[in-house]
N, C-alpha and C positions, 0 to 999 in steps of 0.2 A: 238643980239643972239636970235634965236628962242627958243620956249619952250623945244623942244627935246634936243637941245644942252645944254640948261641951266640945265635940269634935269640930263643929263648924267654927266655934270661937278660936280653937287652936289652928285650924286650917287657914283662917283669915289672916293670922299673923304671918304665915309663910306666903300667902297670896299677895299681901301688901308689899313684901320685899321683892317678890318675883316681878311685880308690875313695874318696878324701877329699872329692870333690865331692858335696854332698848331693843334687844334681839327677841324678846318675848312678844308675840303677837296675839296670844290667846291662852286662856286657862279654863280648865273644866274640872268639876267635881265628878269623881267616879265612885264606884263601890257603895259602901254603906250610906254615906251622905246622900248620894244620888238616889239610892233606893229608899231613903228615909227609914233605914233600919240599922241599928247599931247596938252592940252589947260589948261585954268585956273581951270578946274574942274577935271583934271587928278591928279594922284598921282604917286609916285615913288615906285615901287615894286621890292624888292630884295629877292631872295631865297638863303639861306645859307645851304649847305649840310655838314653833320657831321656824325661820327659813333655813337655818343652819344649826348644826349641833351646838348645844349650850355648854358652856364651861361652868357648870354648877354641880353641886352634890346631888346625885340621882340615886334611885333605889331606896331600899329600906333604911330608916333611921328612927331614932327614939327622940320624941319631943321632950321639952322640959316638964310637961305634965305627966310623962310616962306613957304616952300613947305611941303606938306604932304608926309611922307615917311612911308612905311610899310616893316618890315623885317620878313620873314618867316624862320623857321628852319625845314629842312627836315632831319629827322634822318634815315639814310640809312639802319640801321639794323632792323627798324620796318617794318612790313608788309604794302605794298602799296595797299592792296586789297580794302581798304575803299575809295580809290580815285575814284571820279565820273567823268563823261565825261567833265563837266565844268572845274574841276581842271586839268584834263589831257590836255584839250585844251590850258589852260593857259601856261602849261609847254611845250607843243608842239610848241607854238608860241614864247616861250622864247629862249634866247641864252646864252650860257656859256661864262663867262668872266674869270673864274679861275677854274682850274681843276688839282688836284694833281694826276699824273700818270693815267689820263683818267678815274678815278673812277666815276666821276659824269656822264660822257657820257654813260658809261656802265649801270649805274643805270637807267638813264632816258630812254635809248633805251629799256630796259627790261620792265619798267613800261608802256611805251607808245606803246608797240607792239600791232598791230591791226591784230590779227590772223583771218584766213578766216572762221573758224567755228563760232567765235563770230560775224563776219561781216554778215554771212548768217542769223543768228538768229535775228540780229538787223534789217536787211532788211525785213525779214518776219514779225517781230513784228510790224513794222511800216506800212507795206502793209496791214496787217490784221486790224490794228487799224483804218486806213483810210477806209478800206472796210466795217468794222462793222458799219460805218455811211453812207453807201450807195455809196461811191466813189470807184468804182470797175473798174479794167482793162477791157476794152470794150469786147475783145474776150471771156472773162469768164462770162459775165453777163448772169444770169438766166441759168447757167450750173453748173454741178458738175465737177470741175476740181481741180487737185492737192490736192485731199482729202477734198475738201470743197465745200459747196453749196453756190454759189455767187448770192444771190437773193434780197438783200436789195436795195431798190431804194434810190437815193440821195434826192428825194423830199418826203421822208417818213413823215417829220414833216408838210409838206403842207397837206398831207392826214390826219394827226392827228389834223389838225386845229391849229397848233402852228407855224405860219409862222416865227415869230421872232427867234424861236429855229432852224429852218432850216438855217437861215443866220448865226447864232452863230456857229452851227456845221460846216458849210462850212468853216468859218474863222479858226476855230480850226484845221480842216483837212489841211488847207494850211500851218499852222505852223508845223504840223506833217510832211508834205511833204518836207518842207525846212530841217527839221532834217534828213529825209531820204536821201537827197542829200549829206549831210556830211558823212553819213555812206557809201554810194556808193563810195565816193571819198576816203574812208579810213581815214577820218579826225574826230577827236573828236569834238563833238558839243559844241560850245561856249554858254555862257550865252545869254539870250534873247536880251540884249541891243546891242550885236554884231552880233547876228545870221543872220539877213537878210543881213546886210552889208557884212559880210564875206562870205555869200553864193555866192555873186556876183564874188568872187575871186576864186571859186573852178575850178578845171581843167575841170570837166564835169558838165554842166547844160543843161537842155532841150533848144531847139531852141527858140530864142526870150524870154529867161527867164526873163531878167530884165524888159523888157516892159510888159510882161504878169503878172509877180508877182506884179509889181506896180499897174497895172490895178485892179487886184484882191483885193489888200489891200486898195487902196485909193478910188476907186469908191464905192459908196453906194450900199449895197445889198437891192434890192427891187424887186417888181414884174416886173418892166420894164427891169431890168438888169440881172435878174436871169438866163435866158436862155443863154445869151451871156457869162456871167461869168462861168456858168456851162460848156459850150463847151470849153472855154479856159482852165479851170482847167482839164477837162477830157482829152484834148489833151496832156497836160503835163504829166498826170498820165500814159497814154498809152505809150508815148515815153520812159519814165523812166523805166517802168516795162518791156517793150520790150528789153531794154538794159541789164537788170540784170537777165533775165530769164536763160541765159546760166550759170550763177554763182550759181543757186539755185538747191536744190534736187528735185526729181520728186514729192514727197509727202510733200507739203508745210505745211499743217495742222499737219501732223504727226510729222514733224521735230520740229515744234514749241510746240506742246502739250506734247511731250516727253522730254521736257527740264528738 
């Protein structure tokens, strides 16, 4: 039996008991079981939905089989506004195994809704975040477009004599770019440990994405590779922004600054 099947078998023992509780209206698999990936470093995550807080053992616990199990209680009458992207992604990846009258699905659908106004602002936030470090959509460079003056060079820290910071900033912008891809695809952004891997599974990524992002991350940043890596990253930025321009308002800076 592989780890996934072993984890499912153990989880089902707990789920059968949880279903007997009249206050439980839904149960979801999260984590490794939901992602269909598990090894000896994974644990079993179960979310239990209820109308009021449950009087059950929650949090991390050890099963009879020696597996780490964690049970979460989602109280459906509490406001979900505090949920961040990482938490939402976990539930977006999860799947329902028990649902009284569809209550859990309705709740999850509402919490995980990715409306277009939010998506627009997240795209703009990340585009500007990258641009503020000099990584700018090529047709806008050194122009005033969409309410903003796009003038910062990507080699700014070379000019300031802090070459190591140029490499660091470039790497950080790549991480921001990966987050941008999740937003474009209307997907909540996962934790860093899954972010790169799951970005490879998105419906839309720029051409040769896997090869290019591996090159950008694995190859050392130095004076010999800077120009080539700069060109690869710039090409990806240009392709992605070209794709999302039709989804964005005319005044980018105004839309973001009036939040």
